[in-house]
C-alpha positions as a Markdown table, in Angstrom:
| # | Residue | x | y | z |
|---|---|---|---|---|
| 1 | Unk | 0.1 | 0.1 | 0.2 |
| 2 | Unk | 1.2 | 3.6 | -0.7 |
| 3 | Unk | -0.3 | 6.8 | 0.8 |
| 4 | Unk | -1.3 | 9.5 | -1.4 |
| 5 | Unk | 0.4 | 12.6 | -0.8 |
| 6 | Unk | -2.4 | 14.7 | -0.2 |
| 7 | Unk | -5.1 | 13.2 | 2.7 |
| 8 | Unk | -2.2 | 10.8 | 3.9 |
| 9 | Unk | -5.2 | 7.7 | 2.9 |
| 10 | Unk | -3.4 | 4.4 | 1.8 |
| 11 | Unk | -4.0 | 3.2 | -1.6 |
| 12 | Unk | -4.5 | -0.5 | -2.7 |
| 13 | Unk | -2.2 | -2.2 | -5.3 |
| 14 | Unk | -6.1 | -2.5 | -7.1 |
| 15 | Unk | -6.5 | 1.0 | -7.3 |
| 16 | Unk | -3.0 | 2.4 | -8.2 |
| 17 | Unk | -3.1 | -0.5 | -11.2 |
| 18 | Unk | -6.8 | 0.7 | -11.8 |
| 19 | Unk | -5.3 | 4.1 | -11.8 |
| 20 | Unk | -2.6 | 3.1 | -14.9 |
| 21 | Unk | -5.0 | 1.1 | -16.8 |
| 22 | Unk | -7.3 | 4.7 | -17.2 |
| 23 | Unk | -4.5 | 6.5 | -18.7 |
| 24 | Unk | -3.6 | 3.6 | -20.4 |
| 25 | Unk | -7.2 | 3.6 | -22.0 |
| 26 | Unk | -7.6 | 7.3 | -22.7 |
| 27 | Unk | -3.8 | 7.1 | -24.4 |
| 28 | Unk | -5.3 | 4.3 | -26.6 |
| 29 | Unk | -8.7 | 6.4 | -26.6 |
| 30 | Unk | -6.9 | 9.4 | -28.0 |
| 31 | Unk | -4.8 | 7.0 | -30.6 |
| 32 | Unk | -8.0 | 5.5 | -32.5 |
| 33 | Unk | -9.3 | 8.7 | -32.9 |
| 34 | Unk | -6.3 | 10.0 | -34.3 |
| 35 | Unk | -5.8 | 7.0 | -36.5 |
| 36 | Unk | -10.2 | 6.4 | -37.6 |
| 37 | Unk | -11.5 | 9.7 | -37.4 |
| 38 | Unk | -8.6 | 12.3 | -38.4 |
| 39 | Unk | -11.1 | 14.4 | -35.6 |
| 40 | Unk | -12.2 | 13.5 | -32.2 |
| 41 | Unk | -15.3 | 12.4 | -31.1 |
| 42 | Unk | -16.9 | 15.4 | -30.3 |
| 43 | Unk | -17.1 | 16.6 | -34.0 |
| 44 | Unk | -20.3 | 15.8 | -36.7 |
| 45 | Unk | -20.0 | 12.5 | -38.9 |
| 46 | Unk | -19.3 | 14.4 | -41.6 |
| 47 | Unk | -16.4 | 16.7 | -40.5 |
| 48 | Unk | -15.0 | 13.5 | -39.6 |
| 49 | Unk | -15.3 | 11.9 | -43.2 |
| 50 | Unk | -13.4 | 14.5 | -44.2 |
| 51 | Unk | -10.4 | 14.4 | -41.7 |
| 52 | Unk | -10.3 | 10.8 | -42.7 |
| 53 | Unk | -9.9 | 11.1 | -45.8 |
| 54 | Unk | -7.4 | 13.6 | -44.9 |
| 55 | Unk | -5.2 | 11.1 | -43.1 |
| 56 | Unk | -5.5 | 8.2 | -45.8 |
| 57 | Unk | -3.7 | 10.0 | -47.9 |
| 58 | Unk | -1.5 | 11.0 | -45.1 |
| 59 | Unk | -0.8 | 7.0 | -45.4 |
| 60 | Unk | -0.1 | 7.3 | -49.5 |
| 61 | Unk | 1.4 | 10.5 | -49.8 |
| 62 | Unk | 3.9 | 10.9 | -47.7 |
| 63 | Unk | 4.9 | 13.1 | -45.1 |
| 64 | Unk | 3.6 | 16.8 | -46.3 |
| 65 | Unk | 0.6 | 15.4 | -46.0 |
| 66 | Unk | 0.8 | 13.9 | -42.5 |
| 67 | Unk | 2.6 | 17.8 | -41.1 |
| 68 | Unk | -0.2 | 19.1 | -43.0 |
| 69 | Unk | -2.6 | 17.0 | -40.8 |
| 70 | Unk | -0.2 | 17.5 | -37.7 |
| 71 | Unk | 0.0 | 21.3 | -38.3 |
| 72 | Unk | -4.4 | 22.0 | -38.4 |
| 73 | Unk | -4.6 | 19.2 | -35.6 |
| 74 | Unk | -2.7 | 20.5 | -33.4 |
| 75 | Unk | -5.2 | 22.3 | -30.9 |
| 76 | Unk | -6.7 | 19.1 | -30.5 |
| 77 | Unk | -4.2 | 16.4 | -30.1 |
| 78 | Unk | -0.6 | 17.0 | -28.9 |
| 79 | Unk | 1.8 | 17.0 | -31.5 |
| 80 | Unk | 3.8 | 14.2 | -30.0 |
| 81 | Unk | 1.1 | 11.9 | -30.0 |
| 82 | Unk | 0.4 | 12.7 | -33.4 |
| 83 | Unk | 3.5 | 12.4 | -34.4 |
| 84 | Unk | 4.3 | 8.9 | -32.9 |
| 85 | Unk | 1.1 | 7.3 | -34.5 |
| 86 | Unk | 1.5 | 8.4 | -37.9 |
| 87 | Unk | 5.2 | 7.5 | -37.8 |
| 88 | Unk | 7.0 | 10.6 | -38.3 |
| 89 | Unk | 9.7 | 12.6 | -36.5 |
| 90 | Unk | 8.8 | 15.6 | -33.9 |
| 91 | Unk | 11.8 | 17.1 | -35.4 |
| 92 | Unk | 10.7 | 16.4 | -38.5 |
| 93 | Unk | 7.6 | 17.9 | -38.3 |
| 94 | Unk | 9.2 | 21.4 | -36.4 |
| 95 | Unk | 12.1 | 21.0 | -38.9 |
| 96 | Unk | 9.2 | 21.1 | -41.4 |
| 97 | Unk | 7.4 | 24.2 | -40.1 |
| 98 | Unk | 10.6 | 26.3 | -40.1 |
| 99 | Unk | 11.1 | 25.8 | -43.9 |
| 100 | Unk | 7.8 | 26.3 | -44.3 |
| 101 | Unk | 8.4 | 29.5 | -42.6 |
| 102 | Unk | 11.6 | 29.8 | -44.2 |
| 103 | Unk | 10.1 | 29.6 | -47.9 |
| 104 | Unk | 7.5 | 32.0 | -47.6 |
| 105 | Unk | 6.9 | 34.9 | -49.4 |
| 106 | Unk | 8.2 | 38.5 | -47.5 |
| 107 | Unk | 6.5 | 41.6 | -48.0 |
| 108 | Unk | 8.9 | 44.6 | -47.5 |
| 109 | Unk | 7.3 | 47.7 | -47.5 |
């Protein structure tokens, strides 16, 4: 048994295992949503289908489409999780963003 820091109540091994499994389940659900839906559960079915098409194209077309998908959904899911699920590196994604910024047309006044 362990003690919780806040209230010093004992925590059983079963409670610790339940907590660990809940955390793992939340991660697996997030990964599933990224792969299957392309959008989180709260979106409508039309939006999900559009996201799913983009994700499938990304697997066929390569990293640029995957990076675009990650960029569009960076406020929905953590970038590191999306990169892991889509099998691209986080540094590769950030490098892509840096290259985009450096090749963007500059305006001179």
